[in-house]
Backbone atoms as SQL, in Angstrom:
CREATE TABLE atoms (id INTEGER PRIMARY KEY, chain TEXT, resi INTEGER, resn TEXT, atom TEXT, x REAL, y REAL, z REAL);
INSERT INTO atoms VALUES
  (1, 'A', 1, 'MET', 'N', 75.226, 98.455, 130.749),
  (2, 'A', 1, 'MET', 'CA', 75.988, 97.788, 129.719),
  (3, 'A', 1, 'MET', 'C', 77.162, 97.029, 130.325),
  (4, 'A', 2, 'GLN', 'N', 77.660, 97.507, 131.452),
  (5, 'A', 2, 'GLN', 'CA', 78.773, 96.835, 132.125),
  (6, 'A', 2, 'GLN', 'C', 78.356, 95.447, 132.592),
  (7, 'A', 3, 'ILE', 'N', 77.117, 95.336, 133.057),
  (8, 'A', 3, 'ILE', 'CA', 76.627, 94.051, 133.539),
  (9, 'A', 3, 'ILE', 'C', 76.619, 93.047, 132.398),
  (10, 'A', 4, 'LEU', 'N', 76.184, 93.472, 131.227),
  (11, 'A', 4, 'LEU', 'CA', 76.133, 92.583, 130.074),
  (12, 'A', 4, 'LEU', 'C', 77.530, 92.140, 129.672),
  (13, 'A', 5, 'LYS', 'N', 78.485, 93.051, 129.690),
  (14, 'A', 5, 'LYS', 'CA', 79.859, 92.705, 129.331),
  (15, 'A', 5, 'LYS', 'C', 80.449, 91.719, 130.332),
  (16, 'A', 6, 'LYS', 'N', 80.206, 91.963, 131.614),
  (17, 'A', 6, 'LYS', 'CA', 80.722, 91.065, 132.641),
  (18, 'A', 6, 'LYS', 'C', 80.054, 89.694, 132.550),
  (19, 'A', 7, 'SER', 'N', 78.762, 89.671, 132.282),
  (20, 'A', 7, 'SER', 'CA', 78.043, 88.409, 132.159),
  (21, 'A', 7, 'SER', 'C', 78.538, 87.613, 130.957),
  (22, 'A', 8, 'PHE', 'N', 78.762, 88.299, 129.848),
  (23, 'A', 8, 'PHE', 'CA', 79.271, 87.633, 128.654),
  (24, 'A', 8, 'PHE', 'C', 80.658, 87.053, 128.906),
  (25, 'A', 9, 'LEU', 'N', 81.508, 87.817, 129.577),
  (26, 'A', 9, 'LEU', 'CA', 82.849, 87.343, 129.882),
  (27, 'A', 9, 'LEU', 'C', 82.795, 86.130, 130.803),
  (28, 'A', 10, 'LEU', 'N', 81.937, 86.163, 131.790),
  (29, 'A', 10, 'LEU', 'CA', 81.786, 85.033, 132.706),
  (30, 'A', 10, 'LEU', 'C', 81.272, 83.800, 131.961),
  (31, 'A', 11, 'ALA', 'N', 80.295, 83.988, 131.089),
  (32, 'A', 11, 'ALA', 'CA', 79.761, 82.869, 130.317),
  (33, 'A', 11, 'ALA', 'C', 80.827, 82.284, 129.396),
  (34, 'A', 12, 'LEU', 'N', 81.646, 83.137, 128.818),
  (35, 'A', 12, 'LEU', 'CA', 82.721, 82.675, 127.944),
  (36, 'A', 12, 'LEU', 'C', 83.750, 81.860, 128.717),
  (37, 'A', 13, 'ILE', 'N', 84.095, 82.316, 129.900),
  (38, 'A', 13, 'ILE', 'CA', 85.051, 81.591, 130.740),
  (39, 'A', 13, 'ILE', 'C', 84.471, 80.240, 131.154),
  (40, 'A', 14, 'LEU', 'N', 83.210, 80.231, 131.561),
  (41, 'A', 14, 'LEU', 'CA', 82.572, 78.981, 131.961),
  (42, 'A', 14, 'LEU', 'C', 82.464, 78.008, 130.793),
  (43, 'A', 15, 'ALA', 'N', 82.104, 78.514, 129.618),
  (44, 'A', 15, 'ALA', 'CA', 81.991, 77.655, 128.441),
  (45, 'A', 15, 'ALA', 'C', 83.339, 77.062, 128.073),
  (46, 'A', 16, 'THR', 'N', 84.393, 77.849, 128.179),
  (47, 'A', 16, 'THR', 'CA', 85.732, 77.346, 127.885),
  (48, 'A', 16, 'THR', 'C', 86.110, 76.247, 128.869),
  (49, 'A', 17, 'GLY', 'N', 85.797, 76.448, 130.129),
  (50, 'A', 17, 'GLY', 'CA', 86.099, 75.435, 131.134),
  (51, 'A', 17, 'GLY', 'C', 85.326, 74.153, 130.910),
  (52, 'A', 18, 'VAL', 'N', 84.054, 74.275, 130.553),
  (53, 'A', 18, 'VAL', 'CA', 83.226, 73.090, 130.305),
  (54, 'A', 18, 'VAL', 'C', 83.717, 72.350, 129.073),
  (55, 'A', 19, 'CYS', 'N', 84.028, 73.085, 128.012),
  (56, 'A', 19, 'CYS', 'CA', 84.494, 72.441, 126.777),
  (57, 'A', 19, 'CYS', 'C', 85.816, 71.715, 127.003),
  (58, 'A', 20, 'SER', 'N', 86.725, 72.331, 127.719),
  (59, 'A', 20, 'SER', 'CA', 88.005, 71.672, 127.956),
  (60, 'A', 20, 'SER', 'C', 87.799, 70.434, 128.817),
  (61, 'A', 21, 'ARG', 'N', 86.850, 70.473, 129.714),
  (62, 'A', 21, 'ARG', 'CA', 86.546, 69.310, 130.559),
  (63, 'A', 21, 'ARG', 'C', 85.953, 68.182, 129.717),
  (64, 'A', 22, 'LEU', 'N', 85.114, 68.525, 128.743),
  (65, 'A', 22, 'LEU', 'CA', 84.505, 67.512, 127.897),
  (66, 'A', 22, 'LEU', 'C', 85.529, 66.864, 126.967),
  (67, 'A', 23, 'PHE', 'N', 86.451, 67.658, 126.453),
  (68, 'A', 23, 'PHE', 'CA', 87.458, 67.110, 125.558),
  (69, 'A', 23, 'PHE', 'C', 88.443, 66.225, 126.302),
  (70, 'A', 24, 'ALA', 'N', 88.595, 66.453, 127.593),
  (71, 'A', 24, 'ALA', 'CA', 89.535, 65.678, 128.379),
  (72, 'A', 24, 'ALA', 'C', 89.048, 64.257, 128.617),
  (73, 'A', 25, 'GLN', 'N', 87.767, 63.976, 128.402),
  (74, 'A', 25, 'GLN', 'CA', 87.242, 62.649, 128.669),
  (75, 'A', 25, 'GLN', 'C', 87.702, 61.634, 127.634),
  (76, 'A', 26, 'GLY', 'N', 87.914, 62.056, 126.416),
  (77, 'A', 26, 'GLY', 'CA', 88.484, 61.182, 125.402),
  (78, 'A', 26, 'GLY', 'C', 87.601, 60.010, 125.021),
  (79, 'A', 27, 'ALA', 'N', 88.218, 58.830, 124.939),
  (80, 'A', 27, 'ALA', 'CA', 87.539, 57.641, 124.432),
  (81, 'A', 27, 'ALA', 'C', 86.566, 57.038, 125.430),
  (82, 'A', 28, 'ALA', 'N', 86.584, 57.451, 126.664),
  (83, 'A', 28, 'ALA', 'CA', 85.702, 56.879, 127.677),
  (84, 'A', 28, 'ALA', 'C', 84.237, 57.171, 127.380),
  (85, 'A', 29, 'SER', 'N', 83.949, 58.267, 126.683),
  (86, 'A', 29, 'SER', 'CA', 82.558, 58.641, 126.419),
  (87, 'A', 29, 'SER', 'C', 82.116, 58.259, 125.011),
  (88, 'A', 30, 'LYS', 'N', 82.849, 57.420, 124.308),
  (89, 'A', 30, 'LYS', 'CA', 82.509, 57.046, 122.941),
  (90, 'A', 30, 'LYS', 'C', 81.164, 56.348, 122.858),
  (91, 'A', 31, 'GLY', 'N', 80.835, 55.512, 123.827),
  (92, 'A', 31, 'GLY', 'CA', 79.571, 54.782, 123.791),
  (93, 'A', 31, 'GLY', 'C', 78.377, 55.700, 123.816),
  (94, 'A', 32, 'ALA', 'N', 78.377, 56.664, 124.711),
  (95, 'A', 32, 'ALA', 'CA', 77.266, 57.612, 124.803),
  (96, 'A', 32, 'ALA', 'C', 77.199, 58.486, 123.558),
  (97, 'A', 33, 'GLU', 'N', 78.357, 58.875, 123.047),
  (98, 'A', 33, 'GLU', 'CA', 78.389, 59.715, 121.849),
  (99, 'A', 33, 'GLU', 'C', 77.818, 58.967, 120.652),
  (100, 'A', 34, 'ASP', 'N', 78.201, 57.706, 120.474),
  (101, 'A', 34, 'ASP', 'CA', 77.682, 56.909, 119.367),
  (102, 'A', 34, 'ASP', 'C', 76.180, 56.693, 119.507),
  (103, 'A', 35, 'PHE', 'N', 75.727, 56.467, 120.727),
  (104, 'A', 35, 'PHE', 'CA', 74.299, 56.262, 120.969),
  (105, 'A', 35, 'PHE', 'C', 73.502, 57.503, 120.589),
  (106, 'A', 36, 'MET', 'N', 73.977, 58.672, 121.016),
  (107, 'A', 36, 'MET', 'CA', 73.251, 59.911, 120.719),
  (108, 'A', 36, 'MET', 'C', 73.277, 60.216, 119.218),
  (109, 'A', 37, 'ASN', 'N', 74.398, 59.972, 118.565),
  (110, 'A', 37, 'ASN', 'CA', 74.486, 60.231, 117.126),
  (111, 'A', 37, 'ASN', 'C', 73.642, 59.251, 116.329),
  (112, 'A', 38, 'SER', 'N', 73.592, 57.990, 116.747),
  (113, 'A', 38, 'SER', 'CA', 72.840, 57.000, 115.993),
  (114, 'A', 38, 'SER', 'C', 71.343, 57.275, 116.046),
  (115, 'A', 39, 'ASN', 'N', 70.874, 57.817, 117.128),
  (116, 'A', 39, 'ASN', 'CA', 69.448, 58.118, 117.264),
  (117, 'A', 39, 'ASN', 'C', 69.093, 59.512, 116.786),
  (118, 'A', 40, 'GLY', 'N', 70.072, 60.343, 116.503),
  (119, 'A', 40, 'GLY', 'CA', 69.809, 61.705, 116.067),
  (120, 'A', 40, 'GLY', 'C', 69.410, 62.625, 117.212),
  (121, 'A', 41, 'LYS', 'N', 69.556, 62.172, 118.432),
  (122, 'A', 41, 'LYS', 'CA', 69.138, 62.957, 119.589),
  (123, 'A', 41, 'LYS', 'C', 70.144, 64.056, 119.933),
  (124, 'A', 42, 'ILE', 'N', 71.364, 63.926, 119.456),
  (125, 'A', 42, 'ILE', 'CA', 72.393, 64.909, 119.787),
  (126, 'A', 42, 'ILE', 'C', 71.990, 66.290, 119.275),
  (127, 'A', 43, 'TYR', 'N', 71.298, 66.332, 118.136),
  (128, 'A', 43, 'TYR', 'CA', 70.881, 67.610, 117.582),
  (129, 'A', 43, 'TYR', 'C', 69.794, 68.253, 118.437),
  (130, 'A', 44, 'VAL', 'N', 68.957, 67.437, 119.036),
  (131, 'A', 44, 'VAL', 'CA', 67.931, 67.952, 119.930),
  (132, 'A', 44, 'VAL', 'C', 68.584, 68.547, 121.171),
  (133, 'A', 45, 'VAL', 'N', 69.567, 67.844, 121.708),
  (134, 'A', 45, 'VAL', 'CA', 70.272, 68.326, 122.896),
  (135, 'A', 45, 'VAL', 'C', 70.979, 69.645, 122.592),
  (136, 'A', 46, 'VAL', 'N', 71.668, 69.705, 121.472),
  (137, 'A', 46, 'VAL', 'CA', 72.377, 70.924, 121.085),
  (138, 'A', 46, 'VAL', 'C', 71.392, 72.065, 120.880),
  (139, 'A', 47, 'ALA', 'N', 70.267, 71.795, 120.237),
  (140, 'A', 47, 'ALA', 'CA', 69.271, 72.837, 119.997),
  (141, 'A', 47, 'ALA', 'C', 68.702, 73.376, 121.312),
  (142, 'A', 48, 'VAL', 'N', 68.441, 72.497, 122.259),
  (143, 'A', 48, 'VAL', 'CA', 67.901, 72.930, 123.549),
  (144, 'A', 48, 'VAL', 'C', 68.921, 73.773, 124.294),
  (145, 'A', 49, 'VAL', 'N', 70.179, 73.353, 124.290),
  (146, 'A', 49, 'VAL', 'CA', 71.226, 74.115, 124.977),
  (147, 'A', 49, 'VAL', 'C', 71.389, 75.494, 124.335),
  (148, 'A', 50, 'VAL', 'N', 71.381, 75.550, 123.023),
  (149, 'A', 50, 'VAL', 'CA', 71.516, 76.832, 122.323),
  (150, 'A', 50, 'VAL', 'C', 70.334, 77.746, 122.648),
  (151, 'A', 51, 'LEU', 'N', 69.133, 77.191, 122.667),
  (152, 'A', 51, 'LEU', 'CA', 67.962, 78.004, 123.007),
  (153, 'A', 51, 'LEU', 'C', 68.040, 78.548, 124.430),
  (154, 'A', 52, 'ILE', 'N', 68.497, 77.738, 125.354),
  (155, 'A', 52, 'ILE', 'CA', 68.623, 78.198, 126.734),
  (156, 'A', 52, 'ILE', 'C', 69.642, 79.319, 126.840),
  (157, 'A', 53, 'VAL', 'N', 70.778, 79.175, 126.168),
  (158, 'A', 53, 'VAL', 'CA', 71.817, 80.208, 126.216),
  (159, 'A', 53, 'VAL', 'C', 71.320, 81.498, 125.573),
  (160, 'A', 54, 'ILE', 'N', 70.648, 81.390, 124.442),
  (161, 'A', 54, 'ILE', 'CA', 70.113, 82.581, 123.777),
  (162, 'A', 54, 'ILE', 'C', 69.085, 83.274, 124.668),
  (163, 'A', 55, 'ALA', 'N', 68.230, 82.484, 125.305),
  (164, 'A', 55, 'ALA', 'CA', 67.220, 83.065, 126.197),
  (165, 'A', 55, 'ALA', 'C', 67.874, 83.776, 127.379),
  (166, 'A', 56, 'LEU', 'N', 68.925, 83.193, 127.943),
  (167, 'A', 56, 'LEU', 'CA', 69.614, 83.834, 129.060),
  (168, 'A', 56, 'LEU', 'C', 70.245, 85.160, 128.648),
  (169, 'A', 57, 'PHE', 'N', 70.905, 85.171, 127.499),
  (170, 'A', 57, 'PHE', 'CA', 71.517, 86.417, 127.035),
  (171, 'A', 57, 'PHE', 'C', 70.461, 87.468, 126.694),
  (172, 'A', 58, 'ALA', 'N', 69.339, 87.038, 126.119),
  (173, 'A', 58, 'ALA', 'CA', 68.263, 87.989, 125.821),
  (174, 'A', 58, 'ALA', 'C', 67.699, 88.574, 127.110),
  (175, 'A', 59, 'TYR', 'N', 67.533, 87.743, 128.120),
  (176, 'A', 59, 'TYR', 'CA', 67.022, 88.221, 129.408),
  (177, 'A', 59, 'TYR', 'C', 68.014, 89.191, 130.058),
  (178, 'A', 60, 'LEU', 'N', 69.311, 88.875, 129.989),
  (179, 'A', 60, 'LEU', 'CA', 70.319, 89.782, 130.541),
  (180, 'A', 60, 'LEU', 'C', 70.326, 91.115, 129.800),
  (181, 'A', 61, 'PHE', 'N', 70.175, 91.072, 128.492),
  (182, 'A', 61, 'PHE', 'CA', 70.127, 92.295, 127.702),
  (183, 'A', 61, 'PHE', 'C', 68.902, 93.122, 128.082),
  (184, 'A', 62, 'TYR', 'N', 67.759, 92.455, 128.255),
  (185, 'A', 62, 'TYR', 'CA', 66.538, 93.135, 128.664),
  (186, 'A', 62, 'TYR', 'C', 66.706, 93.784, 130.038),
  (187, 'A', 63, 'LEU', 'N', 67.277, 93.049, 130.983),
  (188, 'A', 63, 'LEU', 'CA', 67.490, 93.601, 132.320),
  (189, 'A', 63, 'LEU', 'C', 68.455, 94.779, 132.296),
  (190, 'A', 64, 'ASP', 'N', 69.501, 94.674, 131.500),
  (191, 'A', 64, 'ASP', 'CA', 70.473, 95.761, 131.408),
  (192, 'A', 64, 'ASP', 'C', 69.809, 97.035, 130.884),
  (193, 'A', 65, 'ARG', 'N', 68.988, 96.905, 129.862),
  (194, 'A', 65, 'ARG', 'CA', 68.293, 98.078, 129.322),
  (195, 'A', 65, 'ARG', 'C', 67.315, 98.647, 130.333),
  (196, 'A', 66, 'LYS', 'N', 66.615, 97.773, 131.044),
  (197, 'A', 66, 'LYS', 'CA', 65.642, 98.231, 132.034),
  (198, 'A', 66, 'LYS', 'C', 66.331, 98.944, 133.189),
  (199, 'A', 67, 'ILE', 'N', 67.435, 98.397, 133.656),
  (200, 'A', 67, 'ILE', 'CA', 68.181, 99.029, 134.748),
  (201, 'A', 67, 'ILE', 'C', 68.756, 100.366, 134.296),
  (202, 'A', 68, 'ALA', 'N', 69.286, 100.428, 133.081),
  (203, 'A', 68, 'ALA', 'CA', 69.831, 101.681, 132.562),
  (204, 'A', 68, 'ALA', 'C', 68.734, 102.744, 132.480),
  (205, 'A', 69, 'ARG', 'N', 67.547, 102.349, 132.056),
  (206, 'A', 69, 'ARG', 'CA', 66.425, 103.284, 131.979),
  (207, 'A', 69, 'ARG', 'C', 66.028, 103.775, 133.368),
  (208, 'A', 70, 'MET', 'N', 65.998, 102.869, 134.338),
  (209, 'A', 70, 'MET', 'CA', 65.648, 103.250, 135.705),
  (210, 'A', 70, 'MET', 'C', 66.707, 104.181, 136.310),
  (211, 'A', 71, 'GLU', 'N', 67.988, 103.911, 136.029),
  (212, 'A', 71, 'GLU', 'CA', 69.064, 104.782, 136.521),
  (213, 'A', 71, 'GLU', 'C', 68.943, 106.174, 135.909),
  (214, 'A', 72, 'LYS', 'N', 68.596, 106.213, 134.635),
  (215, 'A', 72, 'LYS', 'CA', 68.449, 107.507, 133.965),
  (216, 'A', 72, 'LYS', 'C', 67.293, 108.301, 134.564),
  (217, 'A', 73, 'GLU', 'N', 66.187, 107.612, 134.845),
  (218, 'A', 73, 'GLU', 'CA', 65.054, 108.285, 135.481),
  (219, 'A', 73, 'GLU', 'C', 65.406, 108.748, 136.879),
  (220, 'A', 74, 'HIS', 'N', 66.177, 107.973, 137.594),
  (221, 'A', 74, 'HIS', 'CA', 66.572, 108.331, 138.964),
  (222, 'A', 74, 'HIS', 'C', 67.488, 109.551, 138.949),
  (223, 'A', 75, 'ASP', 'N', 68.388, 109.595, 137.970),
  (224, 'A', 75, 'ASP', 'CA', 69.309, 110.741, 137.886),
  (225, 'A', 75, 'ASP', 'C', 68.572, 112.030, 137.523),
  (226, 'A', 76, 'GLN', 'N', 67.491, 111.940, 136.793),
  (227, 'A', 76, 'GLN', 'CA', 66.722, 113.117, 136.402),
  (228, 'A', 76, 'GLN', 'C', 65.936, 113.685, 137.571),
  (229, 'A', 77, 'GLN', 'N', 65.635, 112.874, 138.551),
  (230, 'A', 77, 'GLN', 'CA', 64.831, 113.349, 139.689),
  (231, 'A', 77, 'GLN', 'C', 65.637, 114.076, 140.679);
């Protein structure tokens, strides 16, 4: 469970850093933003990113449970 907590904290820190970096660009990225919004592609990009993040967290949760189970079996032996 510690691994999951540490991974979540790391992901939160990285996401905060990325978001602050994106907001710092300001008006320079207006052209790309308008292009993505006009075509409706921004929702596809957001959906793909969300799916990737959910899959990563699900995989980390699965690994954490598997490792905990293996540690428990090792301690019993």
